[in-house]
C-alpha positions as CSV (number, residue, x, y, z in Angstrom):
1,M,28.7,-35.7,47.4
2,N,26.7,-38.9,46.7
3,A,27.6,-41.2,43.8
4,M,24.4,-39.9,41.9
5,M,25.4,-36.1,42.0
6,T,28.4,-36.3,39.9
7,R,30.6,-33.3,39.0
8,R,29.2,-33.3,35.6
9,R,25.8,-33.4,36.8
10,F,26.3,-30.6,39.3
11,L,27.9,-28.2,36.8
12,S,24.7,-28.4,34.8
13,I,22.4,-27.9,37.6
14,A,24.1,-25.2,39.0
15,G,24.0,-23.4,35.3
16,L,20.4,-24.0,35.3
17,T,20.0,-22.6,38.5
18,S,22.0,-19.3,37.7
19,L,25.2,-20.1,39.5
20,S,28.2,-18.4,37.8
21,L,30.2,-20.7,36.2
22,G,33.1,-19.0,38.2
23,S,31.9,-20.4,41.5
24,V,32.3,-23.9,40.2
25,A,35.5,-23.6,38.3
26,T,37.8,-25.3,41.0
27,L,35.3,-28.0,40.9
28,A,35.1,-28.1,37.0
29,A,39.2,-28.5,37.3
30,C,38.5,-31.9,39.2
31,K,37.6,-34.3,36.4
32,D,35.9,-37.5,37.8
33,Q,35.3,-40.1,35.6
34,Q,31.8,-41.3,34.5
35,P,30.3,-44.3,33.1
36,G,30.7,-44.4,29.4
37,T,33.1,-41.6,30.1
38,A,36.8,-42.4,28.6
39,S,39.5,-39.9,29.6
40,A,41.3,-38.3,26.4
41,T,44.3,-36.2,26.5
42,Q,44.4,-32.5,25.0
43,A,46.9,-31.9,22.3
44,A,47.9,-28.7,20.7
45,A,47.2,-28.4,17.1
46,S,47.3,-25.9,14.1
47,P,44.0,-23.8,13.4
48,A,41.1,-25.7,11.7
49,P,39.8,-23.8,8.6
50,A,36.9,-22.3,8.5
51,G,35.2,-23.9,5.8
52,A,33.0,-26.7,6.5
53,T,33.9,-30.1,5.0
54,H,30.3,-32.5,5.5
55,A,30.2,-35.9,5.8
56,A,27.0,-38.7,6.5
57,A,26.9,-40.4,9.7
58,S,28.7,-43.9,9.1
59,P,31.2,-45.9,10.8
60,A,34.1,-43.9,9.7
61,P,34.5,-40.8,12.1
62,A,33.4,-37.5,11.0
63,A,36.6,-34.9,10.8
64,T,37.5,-33.4,13.9
65,G,38.6,-29.7,15.1
66,S,42.1,-29.3,15.6
67,M,42.7,-25.8,17.6
68,P,43.9,-25.7,21.2
69,G,41.8,-24.1,24.2
70,M,41.4,-20.9,25.3
71,A,41.2,-19.8,29.0
72,M,38.6,-21.2,31.1
73,A,34.7,-20.2,31.7
74,S,34.8,-16.9,30.3
75,A,34.0,-15.7,27.2
76,T,36.3,-12.5,26.8
77,S,39.4,-14.2,27.7
78,G,42.2,-15.6,25.4
79,P,43.3,-13.8,22.2
80,Q,43.7,-9.7,21.9
81,E,40.8,-8.3,20.0
82,G,41.9,-6.4,16.8
83,A,44.0,-8.9,15.3
84,P,44.0,-9.7,11.4
85,I,41.2,-11.8,10.4
86,P,41.5,-15.3,8.8
87,A,40.8,-15.9,5.0
88,H,36.9,-17.1,4.7
89,Q,36.0,-20.2,3.2
90,V,32.5,-20.9,1.7
91,Y,30.6,-22.8,3.7
92,D,29.5,-26.0,1.3
93,A,25.7,-26.1,2.0
94,R,25.1,-29.4,0.1
95,P,24.4,-32.0,2.3
96,P,25.9,-35.1,2.2
97,Q,24.0,-38.9,1.5
98,A,22.9,-40.9,4.5
99,G,25.0,-44.5,4.2
100,P,22.8,-47.7,4.1
101,E,24.2,-49.0,7.4
102,T,21.6,-48.7,10.3
103,T,23.9,-48.1,13.0
104,K,25.9,-44.4,12.4
105,K,28.7,-43.0,14.3
106,L,28.7,-39.8,14.9
107,V,32.3,-38.0,16.3
108,L,32.2,-34.4,17.4
109,T,34.9,-32.7,18.7
110,T,33.9,-29.3,21.2
111,R,36.4,-26.2,20.9
112,N,36.6,-22.8,22.3
113,D,39.3,-21.1,20.3
114,T,37.6,-21.3,16.7
115,A,38.9,-18.2,14.5
116,I,36.6,-16.9,11.9
117,A,35.7,-14.2,9.7
118,I,32.0,-12.7,9.7
119,D,32.7,-10.3,7.1
120,K,35.2,-9.1,5.1
121,E,36.6,-6.7,8.2
122,V,35.3,-8.3,11.4
123,G,36.5,-11.8,12.7
124,Y,35.4,-13.8,15.5
125,Y,36.9,-15.8,18.2
126,G,34.2,-18.5,18.5
127,W,33.4,-21.9,20.2
128,S,32.6,-25.1,17.8
129,F,32.0,-28.3,17.0
130,N,34.7,-29.7,14.5
131,G,36.5,-26.4,14.1
132,T,33.7,-24.8,12.0
133,I,30.4,-22.5,12.8
134,P,28.1,-23.8,12.1
135,G,29.2,-27.4,12.8
136,P,29.4,-29.8,10.3
137,I,26.2,-31.1,8.7
138,L,24.6,-34.5,9.4
139,R,22.7,-37.1,8.1
140,V,20.7,-40.5,9.5
141,R,17.9,-42.5,8.6
142,Q,14.8,-42.7,10.5
143,G,15.2,-45.8,12.6
144,D,19.2,-45.2,12.7
145,T,21.0,-45.8,15.9
146,V,23.3,-43.2,16.2
147,E,25.9,-44.1,18.2
148,T,27.7,-40.8,19.3
149,T,30.8,-39.7,20.6
150,I,31.8,-36.0,22.0
151,T,35.6,-35.2,22.6
152,N,35.8,-31.9,24.9
153,K,39.3,-30.2,23.3
154,G,38.8,-26.8,25.0
155,T,39.2,-25.5,28.6
156,M,35.7,-24.8,29.6
157,G,32.9,-27.7,29.7
158,H,30.9,-28.4,27.0
159,S,28.0,-30.9,26.0
160,I,25.2,-31.8,23.3
161,D,21.7,-31.7,22.5
162,F,20.4,-32.9,19.8
163,H,16.7,-31.9,18.7
164,A,16.3,-35.1,16.7
165,A,16.7,-37.3,19.8
166,Q,14.6,-38.6,22.5
167,T,17.0,-39.5,25.1
168,P,17.3,-38.4,29.2
169,W,18.7,-35.0,29.3
170,S,20.2,-36.1,32.8
171,K,22.2,-38.9,31.5
172,N,23.4,-37.8,28.2
173,Y,23.3,-34.2,27.9
174,Q,25.6,-33.2,30.9
175,I,28.7,-31.4,30.9
176,I,32.1,-33.0,29.4
177,L,34.9,-31.8,31.2
178,P,38.1,-30.7,29.2
179,G,40.1,-33.4,28.0
180,D,37.4,-35.7,28.6
181,S,35.1,-37.8,26.1
182,F,31.5,-39.1,26.4
183,S,29.6,-41.5,24.2
184,F,25.8,-42.4,24.3
185,S,23.5,-44.3,21.5
186,W,20.0,-43.2,20.7
187,T,17.4,-44.1,17.7
188,A,16.5,-41.5,15.3
189,N,12.9,-41.8,15.9
190,H,11.2,-39.0,13.4
191,A,12.4,-38.0,10.0
192,G,13.0,-34.2,9.4
193,V,15.7,-31.3,9.9
194,F,16.8,-30.5,13.4
195,M,19.2,-28.5,15.3
196,Y,22.1,-29.6,17.4
197,H,23.8,-27.4,20.1
198,C,26.0,-27.1,23.1
199,G,23.5,-27.3,26.2
200,T,26.0,-26.1,28.6
201,P,25.0,-23.0,30.9
202,P,24.9,-20.5,30.2
203,V,23.4,-21.7,26.8
204,L,22.7,-18.3,25.5
205,E,26.6,-17.8,25.8
206,H,27.6,-21.0,24.0
207,I,25.4,-20.7,21.2
208,A,26.3,-17.0,20.6
209,N,29.4,-18.3,20.1
210,G,29.0,-21.0,17.5
211,M,28.0,-24.1,18.8
212,Y,25.3,-25.4,16.5
213,G,24.7,-27.0,13.6
214,A,22.1,-29.0,11.5
215,I,21.0,-32.8,11.4
216,I,19.1,-34.4,8.7
217,V,17.0,-37.3,9.5
218,D,15.6,-39.0,6.2
219,P,12.7,-40.8,6.2
220,P,12.7,-44.8,5.2
221,Q,11.1,-44.2,2.0
222,P,13.2,-41.6,0.0
223,M,11.7,-38.0,-0.6
224,R,11.7,-36.9,-4.6
225,P,15.0,-36.2,-6.0
226,A,15.6,-32.7,-5.8
227,R,18.7,-30.3,-5.5
228,E,19.3,-30.0,-1.5
229,Y,20.7,-27.3,0.2
230,V,21.4,-26.7,4.3
231,I,21.1,-23.3,5.6
232,V,21.4,-22.5,8.9
233,Q,20.6,-18.8,10.1
234,S,22.2,-17.7,13.5
235,E,23.1,-14.5,15.2
236,F,26.6,-13.0,16.0
237,Y,27.1,-10.2,18.8
238,P,30.8,-9.3,18.4
239,T,32.1,-6.2,20.2
240,A,32.5,-3.0,18.2
241,G,35.4,-2.7,16.1
242,T,37.2,-4.7,12.9
243,G,39.6,-7.0,13.1
244,M,39.0,-10.2,15.4
245,R,36.6,-9.3,18.2
246,K,34.8,-11.4,21.0
247,L,31.1,-11.8,22.4
248,D,29.5,-8.8,23.7
249,L,27.3,-10.6,26.2
250,A,25.3,-7.4,26.9
251,A,24.2,-7.3,23.3
252,A,23.3,-10.8,23.4
253,N,21.5,-10.8,26.7
254,A,19.4,-8.1,24.9
255,G,19.1,-9.6,21.6
256,N,20.8,-6.9,19.6
257,P,23.0,-8.8,17.3
258,R,25.3,-7.0,15.0
259,Y,24.9,-9.6,12.7
260,V,22.2,-12.2,11.6
261,V,23.5,-14.6,9.0
262,F,23.5,-17.7,6.8
263,N,26.1,-20.4,7.6
264,G,28.2,-18.2,9.6
265,Y,29.5,-15.6,7.2
266,A,27.3,-12.3,6.4
267,N,25.8,-12.8,2.9
268,Q,28.3,-15.3,1.9
269,Y,26.0,-16.5,-0.9
270,Q,25.6,-13.3,-2.7
271,E,28.9,-13.6,-4.1
272,T,28.9,-17.6,-4.3
273,P,25.2,-18.2,-5.0
274,L,23.5,-21.4,-4.7
275,T,22.5,-23.1,-8.1
276,A,20.0,-24.7,-9.9
277,K,18.5,-25.4,-13.3
278,A,15.2,-23.7,-14.2
279,G,12.1,-26.4,-13.6
280,E,14.3,-28.4,-11.0
281,L,12.8,-29.1,-7.9
282,I,14.9,-27.4,-4.8
283,R,14.9,-28.4,-1.2
284,L,16.2,-26.3,1.6
285,Y,16.9,-27.8,5.0
286,V,16.4,-24.4,7.1
287,V,17.6,-24.3,10.8
288,N,17.1,-21.5,13.1
289,A,20.1,-21.7,15.1
290,G,19.1,-18.1,17.0
291,P,19.8,-17.9,19.7
292,T,17.1,-15.3,20.3
293,L,15.5,-14.2,17.0
294,W,12.5,-15.6,14.8
295,S,13.4,-16.2,10.9
296,A,10.8,-15.3,8.6
297,F,12.3,-17.0,5.6
298,H,11.2,-16.1,2.2
299,V,12.6,-16.4,-1.1
300,I,12.0,-13.5,-3.4
301,G,10.4,-14.3,-6.9
302,A,9.8,-17.5,-5.8
303,L,6.7,-19.6,-4.0
304,F,7.1,-22.6,-1.5
305,E,5.3,-26.0,-3.1
306,S,5.7,-27.5,-0.1
307,V,6.8,-26.5,3.7
308,Y,7.3,-29.0,6.4
309,P,7.2,-27.0,9.7
310,S,9.5,-28.0,12.1
311,G,11.1,-30.7,9.5
312,S,7.9,-32.7,10.3
313,L,7.0,-34.9,6.7
314,D,3.8,-35.9,8.1
315,S,1.7,-32.4,7.4
316,P,3.4,-30.5,4.6
317,L,1.6,-26.8,3.7
318,H,1.2,-26.1,0.2
319,W,2.1,-22.6,-1.6
320,L,3.6,-20.4,1.2
321,Q,5.1,-17.1,0.6
322,T,6.9,-17.0,3.5
323,W,7.2,-19.0,7.2
324,S,8.3,-18.2,10.4
325,I,10.7,-20.5,12.4
326,A,11.3,-20.0,15.9
327,P,15.3,-20.3,17.7
328,G,15.7,-23.9,18.0
329,D,13.7,-25.0,15.3
330,G,13.2,-25.8,11.5
331,A,11.7,-26.5,8.3
332,I,12.1,-28.0,5.2
333,F,11.2,-26.1,1.8
334,E,10.5,-27.1,-1.9
335,L,10.0,-25.0,-4.7
336,T,10.5,-25.3,-8.4
337,I,11.7,-21.8,-10.4
338,P,10.3,-21.9,-14.1
339,D,12.5,-18.8,-15.0
340,P,16.2,-18.6,-15.2
341,G,17.3,-15.8,-12.9
342,T,18.4,-14.7,-9.9
343,Y,16.6,-15.2,-6.9
344,P,17.3,-13.8,-3.3
345,F,16.4,-15.7,-0.1
346,V,16.6,-13.3,3.0
347,T,14.8,-13.3,6.5
348,H,11.5,-11.1,6.0
349,S,12.4,-9.3,9.5
350,F,13.7,-6.9,7.7
351,A,15.2,-4.9,10.8
352,Y,17.9,-7.7,10.5
353,T,18.3,-8.7,6.9
354,G,20.9,-6.1,5.9
355,R,22.9,-7.4,8.9
356,G,24.0,-10.2,6.7
357,A,20.9,-12.5,6.1
358,I,20.9,-12.5,2.4
359,G,21.9,-14.9,-0.3
360,L,21.2,-16.0,-3.7
361,I,20.1,-18.6,-5.6
362,K,21.1,-18.3,-9.5
363,V,18.8,-20.4,-11.8
364,E,20.2,-21.2,-15.5
């Protein structure tokens, strides 16, 4: 293998050509130093909370996860199923504000042992960015230089894919081996809301296990003042039963999720609704992390004044009732609700709505 075919590159190509990860496990264990990659020492730490703390990208590092790694290259290894589930912490849907610096620093840590609750009776052994599912909400401004560092504190290869970035896959989206860090820079050329996720093959497995999040790129001229929330729709495919569960890979491959949720937990915004005032502009940044199903996003009792498809601010549509978002895509929704009351937001694909994709906006 010559210098151009590094071990990280080989792992990615092997996955994309359907080689099993097990067949290259020995190679993965041989960690070679890459240009721009600093070796990191893995240390065991106490579990990170399930609730997310968000910070705008800035010179200060983002919060990192703090959980020890699981067994390598297997979604079904590690802790046993049926164990008690952790307490759920509501995912804070309020996005941070982007700082004025034109160079932003993003620091993300990948893990493959993040224990979360999906509902009151079922938990999940997931994989994560910074110890939460979804990962932290990130925010930068159009034109910013984004200096990104990914540290792999798991025991299998992970990587990053920013849908907001225009950057070579062959250089910056390659597998980061356990214990290693990798840094690169990119420019946020286009405003909108975008998905980020782990791109390590099999990508289905890494996304289904929780390795995704949302990044907002603000335009140079600020949008109208509004009450803002970020909503990430995604699917969970746990094995049958209660207590802690693991990925049912056959169900994931069949696209038959047990749960379809907003921000990582079934129906969490029914008990803790998002809030707004009557007549106030509400802006919803919605990402569909998938990995497989479309989202038909709809707010019952309201219309969308403006919808920015794929998060693009160049071509808004007006007075829409429902907008479909493909897996891996996003959209920005603006609405004003004139009357006090409670307004559900759902995916209008009703075969899946009852699997956890119902939240509430409480208007006072």
